[in-house]
C-alpha positions in Angstrom: -16.0 -8.2 39.8 -13.7 -10.9 41.2 -9.9 -10.8 41.1 -9.6 -13.4 38.2 -11.9 -11.4 36.0 -10.1 -8.2 36.8 -6.7 -9.8 35.9 -8.1 -11.3 32.7 -9.6 -7.9 31.7 -6.2 -6.2 32.4 -4.4 -8.7 30.3 -6.9 -8.2 27.4 -6.4 -4.4 27.5 -2.6 -5.0 27.6 -2.8 -7.2 24.5 -5.1 -4.7 22.8 -2.6 -1.9 23.6 0.3 -3.9 22.1 -1.8 -4.7 19.0 -2.9 -1.1 18.6 0.7 0.1 18.7 1.7 -2.5 16.1 -1.2 -1.7 13.9 -0.5 2.0 14.0 3.2 1.3 13.1 2.2 -0.8 10.1 -0.5 1.7 8.9 1.9 4.6 9.4 4.5 2.8 7.3 2.0 2.1 4.6 1.0 5.8 4.6 4.6 6.8 4.3 5.1 4.4 1.5 2.1 5.8 -0.4 3.4 9.3 0.1 6.8 8.3 -1.2 5.0 7.0 -4.3 3.6 10.5 -4.9 0.0 9.5 -4.1 -1.7 12.7 -3.0 -2.6 12.9 0.7 -6.3 13.4 0.1 -6.4 10.1 -1.8 -4.5 8.4 1.0 -7.0 9.7 3.5 -9.9 8.7 1.2 -8.5 5.1 1.0 -8.1 4.9 4.8 -11.7 6.1 5.2 -13.0 3.4 2.8 -11.0 0.8 4.7 -12.4 2.0 8.0 -15.9 1.8 6.5 -15.2 -1.8 5.5 -14.2 -2.6 9.0 -17.3 -1.0 10.4 -19.5 -2.8 7.9 -17.9 -6.1 8.9 -18.9 -5.6 12.5 -15.9 -3.8 14.1 -16.2 -4.0 17.9 -14.0 -2.9 20.7 -12.8 -4.9 23.7 -15.0 -3.0 26.1 -18.1 -3.9 24.0 -17.1 -7.5 24.2 -16.8 -7.4 28.0 -20.6 -6.8 28.5 
């Protein structure tokens, strides 16, 4: 792998890491909000599971899969 590709790959992972932190903060806030509205935790977990399944069905891929 040449130096340019290594640098590009490193930048992609850095952007992904920043986006991951931001997504977790947003999702964590939404979970806290749902809990504050007295939505039972098992329903929050079920809703998250359904959302995850929707992402997978829509073709969720990771950065490492896109590099190949």
